N, CA, C and O atoms as a CHARMM CRD file, in Angstrom:
* protein
*
  380
    1    1 MET  N     88.82000 107.23300  71.89800 PROA 1      0.00000
    2    1 MET  CA    87.90400 108.34300  72.04000 PROA 1      0.00000
    3    1 MET  C     87.85600 108.73700  73.52100 PROA 1      0.00000
    4    1 MET  O     87.64300 107.89500  74.39300 PROA 1      0.00000
    5    2 LYS  N     88.05500 110.00900  73.78200 PROA 2      0.00000
    6    2 LYS  CA    88.07000 110.48200  75.16900 PROA 2      0.00000
    7    2 LYS  C     86.68500 110.32100  75.79500 PROA 2      0.00000
    8    2 LYS  O     85.68700 110.74800  75.21500 PROA 2      0.00000
    9    3 PRO  N     86.62200 109.70700  76.97500 PROA 3      0.00000
   10    3 PRO  CA    85.31600 109.53600  77.62500 PROA 3      0.00000
   11    3 PRO  C     84.74700 110.87900  78.08300 PROA 3      0.00000
   12    3 PRO  O     85.44700 111.69700  78.68000 PROA 3      0.00000
   13    4 MET  N     83.47300 111.08500  77.79100 PROA 4      0.00000
   14    4 MET  CA    82.79600 112.31900  78.18200 PROA 4      0.00000
   15    4 MET  C     81.77600 112.07100  79.29100 PROA 4      0.00000
   16    4 MET  O     81.44500 112.97900  80.05300 PROA 4      0.00000
   17    5 ALA  N     81.27900 110.82900  79.37600 PROA 5      0.00000
   18    5 ALA  CA    80.25400 110.49900  80.37200 PROA 5      0.00000
   19    5 ALA  C     80.46100 109.06700  80.85100 PROA 5      0.00000
   20    5 ALA  O     81.03200 108.22600  80.15800 PROA 5      0.00000
   21    6 VAL  N     79.97400 108.82800  82.06300 PROA 6      0.00000
   22    6 VAL  CA    79.99400 107.49500  82.65600 PROA 6      0.00000
   23    6 VAL  C     78.54300 107.07100  82.86300 PROA 6      0.00000
   24    6 VAL  O     77.73200 107.82500  83.40000 PROA 6      0.00000
   25    7 ILE  N     78.23500 105.86400  82.43300 PROA 7      0.00000
   26    7 ILE  CA    76.90400 105.31200  82.64500 PROA 7      0.00000
   27    7 ILE  C     76.94500 104.53600  83.96200 PROA 7      0.00000
   28    7 ILE  O     77.62600 103.51700  84.07100 PROA 7      0.00000
   29    8 LYS  N     76.21300 105.02800  84.95500 PROA 8      0.00000
   30    8 LYS  CA    76.21600 104.40900  86.27700 PROA 8      0.00000
   31    8 LYS  C     75.38300 103.12500  86.28200 PROA 8      0.00000
   32    8 LYS  O     74.73500 102.78300  85.29300 PROA 8      0.00000
   33    9 ARG  N     75.41400 102.43000  87.40800 PROA 9      0.00000
   34    9 ARG  CA    74.69200 101.15800  87.52100 PROA 9      0.00000
   35    9 ARG  C     73.19100 101.32000  87.28800 PROA 9      0.00000
   36    9 ARG  O     72.53900 100.41200  86.77200 PROA 9      0.00000
   37   10 ASP  N     72.64700 102.47400  87.66700 PROA 10     0.00000
   38   10 ASP  CA    71.21100 102.69900  87.49800 PROA 10     0.00000
   39   10 ASP  C     70.85200 103.18200  86.09500 PROA 10     0.00000
   40   10 ASP  O     69.68900 103.47600  85.82100 PROA 10     0.00000
   41   11 GLY  N     71.84600 103.26500  85.20300 PROA 11     0.00000
   42   11 GLY  CA    71.61800 103.69400  83.83300 PROA 11     0.00000
   43   11 GLY  C     71.74900 105.18600  83.61900 PROA 11     0.00000
   44   11 GLY  O     71.69200 105.65100  82.48100 PROA 11     0.00000
   45   12 LYS  N     71.92100 105.93800  84.67400 PROA 12     0.00000
   46   12 LYS  CA    72.04800 107.39300  84.57800 PROA 12     0.00000
   47   12 LYS  C     73.44200 107.76600  84.07600 PROA 12     0.00000
   48   12 LYS  O     74.43800 107.18600  84.50700 PROA 12     0.00000
   49   13 ALA  N     73.50600 108.73800  83.16000 PROA 13     0.00000
   50   13 ALA  CA    74.78300 109.22600  82.63900 PROA 13     0.00000
   51   13 ALA  C     75.21900 110.43900  83.45800 PROA 13     0.00000
   52   13 ALA  O     74.43700 111.35900  83.69600 PROA 13     0.00000
   53   14 VAL  N     76.47400 110.42100  83.88000 PROA 14     0.00000
   54   14 VAL  CA    77.05700 111.55100  84.60300 PROA 14     0.00000
   55   14 VAL  C     78.34700 111.95000  83.88700 PROA 14     0.00000
   56   14 VAL  O     78.96400 111.11800  83.22100 PROA 14     0.00000
   57   15 PRO  N     78.75700 113.19900  84.01300 PROA 15     0.00000
   58   15 PRO  CA    79.99500 113.61700  83.34800 PROA 15     0.00000
   59   15 PRO  C     81.19800 112.80200  83.83100 PROA 15     0.00000
   60   15 PRO  O     81.29800 112.46000  85.00900 PROA 15     0.00000
   61   16 PHE  N     82.09700 112.50300  82.91100 PROA 16     0.00000
   62   16 PHE  CA    83.33700 111.81400  83.26500 PROA 16     0.00000
   63   16 PHE  C     84.21400 112.81500  84.00700 PROA 16     0.00000
   64   16 PHE  O     84.48400 113.90600  83.50500 PROA 16     0.00000
   65   17 GLU  N     84.65400 112.44000  85.19900 PROA 17     0.00000
   66   17 GLU  CA    85.50300 113.31300  86.01000 PROA 17     0.00000
   67   17 GLU  C     86.67400 112.50700  86.55000 PROA 17     0.00000
   68   17 GLU  O     86.50700 111.63700  87.40500 PROA 17     0.00000
   69   18 ALA  N     87.86000 112.80800  86.03900 PROA 18     0.00000
   70   18 ALA  CA    89.06000 112.09300  86.48000 PROA 18     0.00000
   71   18 ALA  C     89.29600 112.29400  87.97200 PROA 18     0.00000
   72   18 ALA  O     89.90100 111.43700  88.61700 PROA 18     0.00000
   73   19 VAL  N     88.83800 113.39800  88.52600 PROA 19     0.00000
   74   19 VAL  CA    89.03000 113.65700  89.95500 PROA 19     0.00000
   75   19 VAL  C     88.30700 112.60200  90.80300 PROA 19     0.00000
   76   19 VAL  O     88.77000 112.25700  91.89000 PROA 19     0.00000
   77   20 ARG  N     87.19700 112.10200  90.31600 PROA 20     0.00000
   78   20 ARG  CA    86.48800 111.04400  91.05200 PROA 20     0.00000
   79   20 ARG  C     87.28700 109.73800  91.02300 PROA 20     0.00000
   80   20 ARG  O     87.34100 109.00500  92.01100 PROA 20     0.00000
   81   21 ILE  N     87.89700 109.46600  89.88800 PROA 21     0.00000
   82   21 ILE  CA    88.75200 108.27700  89.77700 PROA 21     0.00000
   83   21 ILE  C     89.95100 108.43100  90.70400 PROA 21     0.00000
   84   21 ILE  O     90.33100 107.48000  91.38700 PROA 21     0.00000
   85   22 ALA  N     90.54600 109.61100  90.73500 PROA 22     0.00000
   86   22 ALA  CA    91.68000 109.87000  91.62200 PROA 22     0.00000
   87   22 ALA  C     91.27400 109.65800  93.07600 PROA 22     0.00000
   88   22 ALA  O     92.05400 109.12000  93.86200 PROA 22     0.00000
   89   23 GLY  N     90.07800 110.07100  93.43700 PROA 23     0.00000
   90   23 GLY  CA    89.59300 109.87100  94.80000 PROA 23     0.00000
   91   23 GLY  C     89.47000 108.40100  95.15700 PROA 23     0.00000
   92   23 GLY  O     89.85800 107.98800  96.25000 PROA 23     0.00000
   93   24 ALA  N     88.93500 107.61600  94.24600 PROA 24     0.00000
   94   24 ALA  CA    88.78900 106.17500  94.48900 PROA 24     0.00000
   95   24 ALA  C     90.15600 105.50900  94.59600 PROA 24     0.00000
   96   24 ALA  O     90.37300 104.66100  95.46200 PROA 24     0.00000
   97   25 ILE  N     91.06900 105.89100  93.72300 PROA 25     0.00000
   98   25 ILE  CA    92.42500 105.34000  93.77000 PROA 25     0.00000
   99   25 ILE  C     93.11100 105.76400  95.06400 PROA 25     0.00000
  100   25 ILE  O     93.80200 104.96500  95.69600 PROA 25     0.00000
  101   26 SER  N     92.92000 107.01000  95.45100 PROA 26     0.00000
  102   26 SER  CA    93.51200 107.51200  96.68900 PROA 26     0.00000
  103   26 SER  C     93.03500 106.70900  97.89900 PROA 26     0.00000
  104   26 SER  O     93.83100 106.37400  98.77500 PROA 26     0.00000
  105   27 ARG  N     91.74500 106.40200  97.94800 PROA 27     0.00000
  106   27 ARG  CA    91.20900 105.61100  99.07000 PROA 27     0.00000
  107   27 ARG  C     91.82700 104.21800  99.08800 PROA 27     0.00000
  108   27 ARG  O     92.15000 103.69700 100.15600 PROA 27     0.00000
  109   28 ALA  N     91.99400 103.61200  97.91600 PROA 28     0.00000
  110   28 ALA  CA    92.62700 102.28700  97.85300 PROA 28     0.00000
  111   28 ALA  C     94.09300 102.37300  98.26600 PROA 28     0.00000
  112   28 ALA  O     94.58800 101.49600  98.97400 PROA 28     0.00000
  113   29 LEU  N     94.79200 103.42200  97.83100 PROA 29     0.00000
  114   29 LEU  CA    96.18800 103.61000  98.23200 PROA 29     0.00000
  115   29 LEU  C     96.29000 103.77900  99.74500 PROA 29     0.00000
  116   29 LEU  O     97.14300 103.16800 100.38900 PROA 29     0.00000
  117   30 HSD  N     95.42000 104.60500 100.30500 PROA 30     0.00000
  118   30 HSD  CA    95.45100 104.83400 101.75500 PROA 30     0.00000
  119   30 HSD  C     95.16200 103.54900 102.52200 PROA 30     0.00000
  120   30 HSD  O     95.76000 103.30800 103.57100 PROA 30     0.00000
  121   31 ALA  N     94.25700 102.72600 102.01200 PROA 31     0.00000
  122   31 ALA  CA    93.94200 101.45200 102.66900 PROA 31     0.00000
  123   31 ALA  C     95.17100 100.55100 102.72500 PROA 31     0.00000
  124   31 ALA  O     95.30600  99.71900 103.62200 PROA 31     0.00000
  125   32 GLU  N     96.06100 100.72900 101.75500 PROA 32     0.00000
  126   32 GLU  CA    97.30300  99.95400 101.72500 PROA 32     0.00000
  127   32 GLU  C     98.47400 100.74700 102.30600 PROA 32     0.00000
  128   32 GLU  O     99.63400 100.37600 102.12600 PROA 32     0.00000
  129   33 ARG  N     98.16100 101.83900 103.00200 PROA 33     0.00000
  130   33 ARG  CA    99.14900 102.68700 103.68800 PROA 33     0.00000
  131   33 ARG  C    100.13600 103.37100 102.74100 PROA 33     0.00000
  132   33 ARG  O    101.29500 103.59800 103.08700 PROA 33     0.00000
  133   34 VAL  N     99.65500 103.69000 101.54700 PROA 34     0.00000
  134   34 VAL  CA   100.46000 104.45600 100.59000 PROA 34     0.00000
  135   34 VAL  C     99.91100 105.87800 100.60500 PROA 34     0.00000
  136   34 VAL  O     98.76700 106.11100 100.21400 PROA 34     0.00000
  137   35 ARG  N    100.71800 106.81600 101.05100 PROA 35     0.00000
  138   35 ARG  CA   100.28300 108.21100 101.16900 PROA 35     0.00000
  139   35 ARG  C    100.97200 109.04500 100.09400 PROA 35     0.00000
  140   35 ARG  O    102.07100 109.55900 100.29900 PROA 35     0.00000
  141   36 ASP  N    100.31400 109.16900  98.95400 PROA 36     0.00000
  142   36 ASP  CA   100.89900 109.92100  97.84700 PROA 36     0.00000
  143   36 ASP  C     99.77300 110.42500  96.95200 PROA 36     0.00000
  144   36 ASP  O     99.36400 109.73700  96.01700 PROA 36     0.00000
  145   37 GLU  N     99.27300 111.62500  97.23700 PROA 37     0.00000
  146   37 GLU  CA    98.16700 112.18200  96.46000 PROA 37     0.00000
  147   37 GLU  C     98.55600 112.38400  95.00100 PROA 37     0.00000
  148   37 GLU  O     97.72700 112.21600  94.10600 PROA 37     0.00000
  149   38 GLY  N     99.78300 112.73500  94.76600 PROA 38     0.00000
  150   38 GLY  CA   100.23900 112.90700  93.39300 PROA 38     0.00000
  151   38 GLY  C    100.14200 111.61200  92.60500 PROA 38     0.00000
  152   38 GLY  O     99.82300 111.62500  91.41600 PROA 38     0.00000
  153   39 LEU  N    100.41700 110.49600  93.26600 PROA 39     0.00000
  154   39 LEU  CA   100.34100 109.19100  92.60800 PROA 39     0.00000
  155   39 LEU  C     98.90700 108.89600  92.19100 PROA 39     0.00000
  156   39 LEU  O     98.67200 108.43200  91.07600 PROA 39     0.00000
  157   40 ALA  N     97.95000 109.15900  93.06900 PROA 40     0.00000
  158   40 ALA  CA    96.54000 108.91000  92.74200 PROA 40     0.00000
  159   40 ALA  C     96.11800 109.73100  91.52600 PROA 40     0.00000
  160   40 ALA  O     95.41700 109.22800  90.64800 PROA 40     0.00000
  161   41 GLN  N     96.54100 110.98500  91.47600 PROA 41     0.00000
  162   41 GLN  CA    96.18500 111.84100  90.34700 PROA 41     0.00000
  163   41 GLN  C     96.85200 111.36300  89.06000 PROA 41     0.00000
  164   41 GLN  O     96.23400 111.37800  87.99500 PROA 41     0.00000
  165   42 GLU  N     98.09000 110.94800  89.15500 PROA 42     0.00000
  166   42 GLU  CA    98.80800 110.45100  87.98100 PROA 42     0.00000
  167   42 GLU  C     98.16200 109.16700  87.45700 PROA 42     0.00000
  168   42 GLU  O     97.97400 109.01400  86.25000 PROA 42     0.00000
  169   43 LEU  N     97.82400 108.25200  88.35600 PROA 43     0.00000
  170   43 LEU  CA    97.18800 107.00600  87.93300 PROA 43     0.00000
  171   43 LEU  C     95.81600 107.27500  87.31800 PROA 43     0.00000
  172   43 LEU  O     95.42800 106.60500  86.36100 PROA 43     0.00000
  173   44 ALA  N     95.08300 108.24200  87.85300 PROA 44     0.00000
  174   44 ALA  CA    93.78200 108.60100  87.28400 PROA 44     0.00000
  175   44 ALA  C     93.96100 109.13800  85.86200 PROA 44     0.00000
  176   44 ALA  O     93.15100 108.85100  84.98100 PROA 44     0.00000
  177   45 ARG  N     95.01900 109.91600  85.64200 PROA 45     0.00000
  178   45 ARG  CA    95.30900 110.42600  84.30100 PROA 45     0.00000
  179   45 ARG  C     95.60200 109.26800  83.34800 PROA 45     0.00000
  180   45 ARG  O     95.16800 109.27900  82.19700 PROA 45     0.00000
  181   46 VAL  N     96.34200 108.26900  83.83800 PROA 46     0.00000
  182   46 VAL  CA    96.65900 107.10200  83.01000 PROA 46     0.00000
  183   46 VAL  C     95.38400 106.31300  82.70300 PROA 46     0.00000
  184   46 VAL  O     95.21900 105.81000  81.59100 PROA 46     0.00000
  185   47 VAL  N     94.48900 106.20300  83.67600 PROA 47     0.00000
  186   47 VAL  CA    93.20500 105.53200  83.44300 PROA 47     0.00000
  187   47 VAL  C     92.44100 106.26300  82.34100 PROA 47     0.00000
  188   47 VAL  O     91.89600 105.63300  81.43500 PROA 47     0.00000
  189   48 GLU  N     92.40300 107.58800  82.42100 PROA 48     0.00000
  190   48 GLU  CA    91.70200 108.37300  81.40300 PROA 48     0.00000
  191   48 GLU  C     92.32300 108.15600  80.02500 PROA 48     0.00000
  192   48 GLU  O     91.60300 108.01000  79.03700 PROA 48     0.00000
  193   49 GLU  N     93.64400 108.13400  79.95400 PROA 49     0.00000
  194   49 GLU  CA    94.33200 107.88800  78.67700 PROA 49     0.00000
  195   49 GLU  C     94.03000 106.48400  78.15100 PROA 49     0.00000
  196   49 GLU  O     93.81200 106.28700  76.95600 PROA 49     0.00000
  197   50 HSD  N     94.02200 105.51900  79.06100 PROA 50     0.00000
  198   50 HSD  CA    93.71600 104.13600  78.67100 PROA 50     0.00000
  199   50 HSD  C     92.30400 104.06200  78.08400 PROA 50     0.00000
  200   50 HSD  O     92.09200 103.45400  77.03500 PROA 50     0.00000
  201   51 LEU  N     91.35000 104.68100  78.76400 PROA 51     0.00000
  202   51 LEU  CA    89.96900 104.66500  78.27300 PROA 51     0.00000
  203   51 LEU  C     89.86000 105.38100  76.92800 PROA 51     0.00000
  204   51 LEU  O     89.09600 104.95500  76.06100 PROA 51     0.00000
  205   52 ALA  N     90.61000 106.45500  76.74800 PROA 52     0.00000
  206   52 ALA  CA    90.58800 107.17800  75.47800 PROA 52     0.00000
  207   52 ALA  C     91.07000 106.28800  74.33500 PROA 52     0.00000
  208   52 ALA  O     90.60200 106.41600  73.20300 PROA 52     0.00000
  209   53 ARG  N     92.00700 105.38600  74.63400 PROA 53     0.00000
  210   53 ARG  CA    92.52400 104.47200  73.60700 PROA 53     0.00000
  211   53 ARG  C     91.55100 103.34400  73.29500 PROA 53     0.00000
  212   53 ARG  O     91.41900 102.94500  72.13800 PROA 53     0.00000
  213   54 VAL  N     90.86700 102.82600  74.31600 PROA 54     0.00000
  214   54 VAL  CA    90.06600 101.61900  74.10700 PROA 54     0.00000
  215   54 VAL  C     88.57000 101.87200  73.94200 PROA 54     0.00000
  216   54 VAL  O     87.86100 101.01400  73.41700 PROA 54     0.00000
  217   55 ALA  N     88.08100 103.01500  74.37400 PROA 55     0.00000
  218   55 ALA  CA    86.64300 103.28600  74.29600 PROA 55     0.00000
  219   55 ALA  C     86.21200 103.48100  72.84900 PROA 55     0.00000
  220   55 ALA  O     86.90400 104.11900  72.05600 PROA 55     0.00000
  221   56 GLU  N     85.06900 102.92600  72.53000 PROA 56     0.00000
  222   56 GLU  CA    84.54700 103.03200  71.18100 PROA 56     0.00000
  223   56 GLU  C     83.49900 104.13100  71.05300 PROA 56     0.00000
  224   56 GLU  O     83.05600 104.45100  69.94900 PROA 56     0.00000
  225   57 ARG  N     83.10700 104.70400  72.18400 PROA 57     0.00000
  226   57 ARG  CA    82.10300 105.76700  72.18900 PROA 57     0.00000
  227   57 ARG  C     82.40200 106.73300  73.33600 PROA 57     0.00000
  228   57 ARG  O     83.17100 106.39200  74.23500 PROA 57     0.00000
  229   58 PRO  N     81.82000 107.90900  73.32300 PROA 58     0.00000
  230   58 PRO  CA    82.14900 108.89100  74.36200 PROA 58     0.00000
  231   58 PRO  C     81.54900 108.56500  75.73800 PROA 58     0.00000
  232   58 PRO  O     81.92500 109.18300  76.73400 PROA 58     0.00000
  233   59 GLU  N     80.63000 107.61200  75.80000 PROA 59     0.00000
  234   59 GLU  CA    80.07800 107.17700  77.07900 PROA 59     0.00000
  235   59 GLU  C     80.68700 105.82400  77.43300 PROA 59     0.00000
  236   59 GLU  O     80.72100 104.91200  76.60700 PROA 59     0.00000
  237   60 VAL  N     81.16500 105.70600  78.66800 PROA 60     0.00000
  238   60 VAL  CA    81.71800 104.43400  79.12300 PROA 60     0.00000
  239   60 VAL  C     80.92900 103.97600  80.33200 PROA 60     0.00000
  240   60 VAL  O     80.46600 104.79000  81.13100 PROA 60     0.00000
  241   61 GLY  N     80.78200 102.69400  80.45800 PROA 61     0.00000
  242   61 GLY  CA    80.08200 102.14400  81.60500 PROA 61     0.00000
  243   61 GLY  C     80.96500 102.18900  82.84800 PROA 61     0.00000
  244   61 GLY  O     82.19200 102.17300  82.75400 PROA 61     0.00000
  245   62 LEU  N     80.33800 102.24600  83.98700 PROA 62     0.00000
  246   62 LEU  CA    81.06000 102.26700  85.25300 PROA 62     0.00000
  247   62 LEU  C     81.98300 101.06300  85.36300 PROA 62     0.00000
  248   62 LEU  O     83.10500 101.18100  85.85600 PROA 62     0.00000
  249   63 GLU  N     81.52100  99.91800  84.91300 PROA 63     0.00000
  250   63 GLU  CA    82.33700  98.70700  84.97000 PROA 63     0.00000
  251   63 GLU  C     83.58900  98.83400  84.10000 PROA 63     0.00000
  252   63 GLU  O     84.65400  98.33800  84.46600 PROA 63     0.00000
  253   64 GLU  N     83.46100  99.49600  82.95300 PROA 64     0.00000
  254   64 GLU  CA    84.62600  99.73000  82.09900 PROA 64     0.00000
  255   64 GLU  C     85.65600 100.59400  82.80800 PROA 64     0.00000
  256   64 GLU  O     86.85800 100.34000  82.73000 PROA 64     0.00000
  257   65 VAL  N     85.17200 101.61700  83.50000 PROA 65     0.00000
  258   65 VAL  CA    86.07400 102.50000  84.24100 PROA 65     0.00000
  259   65 VAL  C     86.76300 101.70400  85.34900 PROA 65     0.00000
  260   65 VAL  O     87.97700 101.80700  85.52700 PROA 65     0.00000
  261   66 GLN  N     86.00300 100.92600  86.08000 PROA 66     0.00000
  262   66 GLN  CA    86.57200 100.13100  87.16900 PROA 66     0.00000
  263   66 GLN  C     87.57300  99.10900  86.64400 PROA 66     0.00000
  264   66 GLN  O     88.62200  98.90000  87.25300 PROA 66     0.00000
  265   67 ASP  N     87.26300  98.47800  85.53300 PROA 67     0.00000
  266   67 ASP  CA    88.20400  97.53400  84.91900 PROA 67     0.00000
  267   67 ASP  C     89.50500  98.25100  84.54300 PROA 67     0.00000
  268   67 ASP  O     90.59700  97.71600  84.73000 PROA 67     0.00000
  269   68 ALA  N     89.36800  99.46900  84.01100 PROA 68     0.00000
  270   68 ALA  CA    90.54800 100.24800  83.62000 PROA 68     0.00000
  271   68 ALA  C     91.39000 100.60400  84.84100 PROA 68     0.00000
  272   68 ALA  O     92.61900 100.58100  84.77100 PROA 68     0.00000
  273   69 VAL  N     90.74600 100.93200  85.95000 PROA 69     0.00000
  274   69 VAL  CA    91.48500 101.25800  87.18200 PROA 69     0.00000
  275   69 VAL  C     92.28300 100.04900  87.63800 PROA 69     0.00000
  276   69 VAL  O     93.46800 100.16900  87.94800 PROA 69     0.00000
  277   70 VAL  N     91.65000  98.88900  87.68200 PROA 70     0.00000
  278   70 VAL  CA    92.35400  97.67300  88.10400 PROA 70     0.00000
  279   70 VAL  C     93.51500  97.38900  87.15100 PROA 70     0.00000
  280   70 VAL  O     94.61500  97.05800  87.59300 PROA 70     0.00000
  281   71 HSD  N     93.27500  97.51400  85.87200 PROA 71     0.00000
  282   71 HSD  CA    94.32000  97.27900  84.86300 PROA 71     0.00000
  283   71 HSD  C     95.51700  98.20200  85.09600 PROA 71     0.00000
  284   71 HSD  O     96.65900  97.74300  85.13100 PROA 71     0.00000
  285   72 VAL  N     95.25800  99.48800  85.25500 PROA 72     0.00000
  286   72 VAL  CA    96.33700 100.46200  85.43100 PROA 72     0.00000
  287   72 VAL  C     97.07300 100.21200  86.74500 PROA 72     0.00000
  288   72 VAL  O     98.29900 100.30800  86.78800 PROA 72     0.00000
  289   73 LEU  N     96.35400  99.89700  87.80500 PROA 73     0.00000
  290   73 LEU  CA    97.01800  99.60500  89.08200 PROA 73     0.00000
  291   73 LEU  C     97.93900  98.39600  88.94500 PROA 73     0.00000
  292   73 LEU  O     99.06700  98.41500  89.43700 PROA 73     0.00000
  293   74 GLN  N     97.46900  97.36000  88.28600 PROA 74     0.00000
  294   74 GLN  CA    98.29500  96.17100  88.10300 PROA 74     0.00000
  295   74 GLN  C     99.49700  96.46100  87.21100 PROA 74     0.00000
  296   74 GLN  O    100.62000  96.06300  87.52100 PROA 74     0.00000
  297   75 GLU  N     99.25700  97.15200  86.10800 PROA 75     0.00000
  298   75 GLU  CA   100.34100  97.45200  85.17400 PROA 75     0.00000
  299   75 GLU  C    101.40900  98.35100  85.79800 PROA 75     0.00000
  300   75 GLU  O    102.57100  98.31100  85.39400 PROA 75     0.00000
  301   76 SER  N    101.01600  99.15500  86.77800 PROA 76     0.00000
  302   76 SER  CA   101.97600 100.05400  87.42700 PROA 76     0.00000
  303   76 SER  C    102.63900  99.39500  88.64000 PROA 76     0.00000
  304   76 SER  O    103.41000 100.03400  89.35700 PROA 76     0.00000
  305   77 GLY  N    102.33100  98.10900  88.86300 PROA 77     0.00000
  306   77 GLY  CA   102.98300  97.36500  89.93400 PROA 77     0.00000
  307   77 GLY  C    102.32700  97.49200  91.29200 PROA 77     0.00000
  308   77 GLY  O    102.89200  97.04500  92.29100 PROA 77     0.00000
  309   78 HSD  N    101.15100  98.08800  91.35500 PROA 78     0.00000
  310   78 HSD  CA   100.43900  98.26300  92.62900 PROA 78     0.00000
  311   78 HSD  C     99.40300  97.13900  92.79300 PROA 78     0.00000
  312   78 HSD  O     98.19500  97.37900  92.81100 PROA 78     0.00000
  313   79 TYR  N     99.91100  95.91800  92.91000 PROA 79     0.00000
  314   79 TYR  CA    99.03300  94.74200  92.93700 PROA 79     0.00000
  315   79 TYR  C     98.13900  94.70700  94.16900 PROA 79     0.00000
  316   79 TYR  O     96.95200  94.40100  94.06000 PROA 79     0.00000
  317   80 GLU  N     98.68900  95.01500  95.32900 PROA 80     0.00000
  318   80 GLU  CA    97.89100  94.99800  96.55400 PROA 80     0.00000
  319   80 GLU  C     96.81000  96.07200  96.51300 PROA 80     0.00000
  320   80 GLU  O     95.69400  95.85500  96.98600 PROA 80     0.00000
  321   81 VAL  N     97.13600  97.21000  95.95500 PROA 81     0.00000
  322   81 VAL  CA    96.14900  98.29000  95.82400 PROA 81     0.00000
  323   81 VAL  C     95.05000  97.85300  94.85400 PROA 81     0.00000
  324   81 VAL  O     93.87500  98.14100  95.08100 PROA 81     0.00000
  325   82 ALA  N     95.42000  97.16600  93.78700 PROA 82     0.00000
  326   82 ALA  CA    94.43300  96.66200  92.82300 PROA 82     0.00000
  327   82 ALA  C     93.48200  95.68100  93.50600 PROA 82     0.00000
  328   82 ALA  O     92.27700  95.70700  93.25400 PROA 82     0.00000
  329   83 ILE  N     94.01200  94.82800  94.35600 PROA 83     0.00000
  330   83 ILE  CA    93.17200  93.86900  95.09000 PROA 83     0.00000
  331   83 ILE  C     92.23300  94.60900  96.02600 PROA 83     0.00000
  332   83 ILE  O     91.04700  94.28600  96.09900 PROA 83     0.00000
  333   84 THR  N     92.74900  95.59500  96.74000 PROA 84     0.00000
  334   84 THR  CA    91.92400  96.38900  97.65400 PROA 84     0.00000
  335   84 THR  C     90.81800  97.09900  96.88000 PROA 84     0.00000
  336   84 THR  O     89.66600  97.10900  97.31200 PROA 84     0.00000
  337   85 TYR  N     91.16100  97.68900  95.74300 PROA 85     0.00000
  338   85 TYR  CA    90.17600  98.37300  94.90900 PROA 85     0.00000
  339   85 TYR  C     89.11100  97.38400  94.42000 PROA 85     0.00000
  340   85 TYR  O     87.91900  97.68900  94.44100 PROA 85     0.00000
  341   86 ALA  N     89.54300  96.21100  93.98300 PROA 86     0.00000
  342   86 ALA  CA    88.60000  95.20500  93.47800 PROA 86     0.00000
  343   86 ALA  C     87.65100  94.74100  94.58000 PROA 86     0.00000
  344   86 ALA  O     86.47000  94.51100  94.32300 PROA 86     0.00000
  345   87 ARG  N     88.15200  94.60200  95.79100 PROA 87     0.00000
  346   87 ARG  CA    87.27700  94.21300  96.91800 PROA 87     0.00000
  347   87 ARG  C     86.24900  95.29600  97.19900 PROA 87     0.00000
  348   87 ARG  O     85.07600  94.99900  97.42900 PROA 87     0.00000
  349   88 TYR  N     86.68500  96.55600  97.18000 PROA 88     0.00000
  350   88 TYR  CA    85.75900  97.67300  97.38000 PROA 88     0.00000
  351   88 TYR  C     84.71200  97.68600  96.27300 PROA 88     0.00000
  352   88 TYR  O     83.52700  97.89900  96.52800 PROA 88     0.00000
  353   89 ARG  N     85.15700  97.46000  95.05400 PROA 89     0.00000
  354   89 ARG  CA    84.25300  97.41900  93.90800 PROA 89     0.00000
  355   89 ARG  C     83.20300  96.33400  94.09000 PROA 89     0.00000
  356   89 ARG  O     82.01500  96.57900  93.88000 PROA 89     0.00000
  357   90 ASP  N     83.63000  95.13900  94.47700 PROA 90     0.00000
  358   90 ASP  CA    82.70500  94.03500  94.68000 PROA 90     0.00000
  359   90 ASP  C     81.69600  94.35300  95.77300 PROA 90     0.00000
  360   90 ASP  O     80.51300  94.04300  95.63800 PROA 90     0.00000
  361   91 ALA  N     82.15600  94.96400  96.84300 PROA 91     0.00000
  362   91 ALA  CA    81.24800  95.33400  97.94500 PROA 91     0.00000
  363   91 ALA  C     80.20400  96.34000  97.46600 PROA 91     0.00000
  364   91 ALA  O     79.03100  96.24400  97.82800 PROA 91     0.00000
  365   92 ARG  N     80.62800  97.29500  96.65800 PROA 92     0.00000
  366   92 ARG  CA    79.69200  98.30400  96.12700 PROA 92     0.00000
  367   92 ARG  C     78.66600  97.66900  95.19100 PROA 92     0.00000
  368   92 ARG  O     77.50000  98.06300  95.19000 PROA 92     0.00000
  369   93 GLU  N     79.09200  96.69300  94.39900 PROA 93     0.00000
  370   93 GLU  CA    78.17000  96.02600  93.48000 PROA 93     0.00000
  371   93 GLU  C     77.11000  95.25300  94.25200 PROA 93     0.00000
  372   93 GLU  O     75.94700  95.21000  93.85000 PROA 93     0.00000
  373   94 ARG  N     77.51000  94.64800  95.35200 PROA 94     0.00000
  374   94 ARG  CA    76.55600  93.88700  96.15700 PROA 94     0.00000
  375   94 ARG  C     75.58200  94.78900  96.89500 PROA 94     0.00000
  376   94 ARG  O     74.45200  94.38900  97.17500 PROA 94     0.00000
  377   95 ALA  N     76.01300  96.00100  97.21000 PROA 95     0.00000
  378   95 ALA  CA    75.17600  96.92700  98.01400 PROA 95     0.00000
  379   95 ALA  C     74.06300  97.55600  97.24400 PROA 95     0.00000
  380   95 ALA  O     73.29700  98.34400  97.79800 PROA 95     0.00000
């Protein structure tokens, strides 16, 4: 089921926007010195497709989205970027 909304940490629902996922992936790519905006957009599209396959409802939790990003980064061979993204994720959860 295609995700329509993301449930944030505070419980608020916001529209699902692949562009936000692309931005987060882009920042992780840049942190690892990978400069390819097209790659970030493509990976975000794959994350959206992955969520559409595994989501059981039109609302997905932020953690589900983040898990999907890490999964897609690892599956696409971007292990260092996945680690960088996971560290950023952990820092945000603590904040």
